[in-house]
PLY file of the C-alpha trace (Angstrom):
ply
format ascii 1.0
element vertex 86
property float x
property float y
property float z
element edge 85
property int vertex1
property int vertex2
end_header
-0.50 0.44 0.26
1.56 3.75 -0.90
1.01 6.16 1.29
0.86 10.04 0.46
2.80 12.07 2.59
2.49 16.17 2.66
4.96 16.41 0.80
4.84 15.79 -3.12
8.10 13.56 -3.59
7.64 11.76 -0.58
5.96 8.53 -0.67
6.25 6.03 1.84
5.37 2.17 0.09
5.57 -1.05 2.32
7.15 -2.93 -0.95
10.08 -0.38 -0.40
12.64 -0.56 2.45
9.87 -1.50 4.23
8.08 1.32 4.27
10.74 3.69 4.57
9.91 6.97 2.94
11.25 7.55 -0.02
10.96 10.25 -3.87
8.84 9.08 -4.96
8.97 6.17 -8.11
12.77 5.85 -7.00
13.98 3.31 -4.52
16.25 7.08 -2.84
15.16 6.60 0.65
15.64 9.76 2.19
17.24 9.65 4.23
20.41 8.90 2.06
19.34 12.56 1.07
19.38 13.46 3.81
22.60 11.64 5.30
24.82 13.09 2.14
23.36 16.87 3.75
23.94 16.69 7.01
28.05 15.27 5.47
27.58 19.11 4.52
26.50 18.38 0.86
24.85 20.89 -1.09
22.04 20.12 -2.47
23.59 20.48 -6.76
26.29 18.91 -5.38
23.73 15.39 -4.14
22.34 15.57 -7.39
25.41 15.19 -9.15
25.31 12.09 -6.92
22.22 10.52 -7.19
22.02 11.69 -11.38
18.15 10.37 -10.93
16.68 12.77 -8.45
15.62 16.42 -9.39
16.41 19.17 -7.96
13.56 19.93 -6.56
12.90 16.21 -4.99
16.21 16.85 -3.86
15.23 19.69 -1.57
11.96 17.75 -0.31
13.42 15.48 1.09
15.10 18.21 2.11
11.90 19.49 3.89
10.13 15.66 4.84
13.47 15.05 6.87
13.44 18.60 8.86
10.11 18.00 8.97
10.15 14.77 10.98
14.12 14.77 11.46
13.78 11.71 14.09
11.87 9.97 12.18
14.77 9.71 9.37
17.83 9.74 12.48
15.67 6.68 13.50
15.88 5.56 9.75
20.24 6.45 10.20
21.26 5.12 12.49
19.17 1.30 11.37
20.98 1.63 8.39
24.17 2.21 10.26
23.44 -0.57 12.49
22.99 -2.35 9.54
26.36 -1.46 8.25
28.63 -1.97 11.04
26.49 -5.23 12.20
25.57 -6.77 9.36
0 1
1 2
2 3
3 4
4 5
5 6
6 7
7 8
8 9
9 10
10 11
11 12
12 13
13 14
14 15
15 16
16 17
17 18
18 19
19 20
20 21
21 22
22 23
23 24
24 25
25 26
26 27
27 28
28 29
29 30
30 31
31 32
32 33
33 34
34 35
35 36
36 37
37 38
38 39
39 40
40 41
41 42
42 43
43 44
44 45
45 46
46 47
47 48
48 49
49 50
50 51
51 52
52 53
53 54
54 55
55 56
56 57
57 58
58 59
59 60
60 61
61 62
62 63
63 64
64 65
65 66
66 67
67 68
68 69
69 70
70 71
71 72
72 73
73 74
74 75
75 76
76 77
77 78
78 79
79 80
80 81
81 82
82 83
83 84
84 85
């Protein structure tokens, strides 16, 4: 089931990364964009690294992150734990 959000480019779909928020039409999680930004990468540079996204999608992802920081930080922590612990 696809769930729309108040952000036009962000959806949640249980079939994509277990329902984690992603950019609509992609499998790119919002956490991935937020992590680039937290490392100090400008939105234009994020686009260079994720060329399948538009700047509008990237800015919307960052807006979603700002509005749902606790949720996205939880996904970032979970993903980092998976990477460290396998």
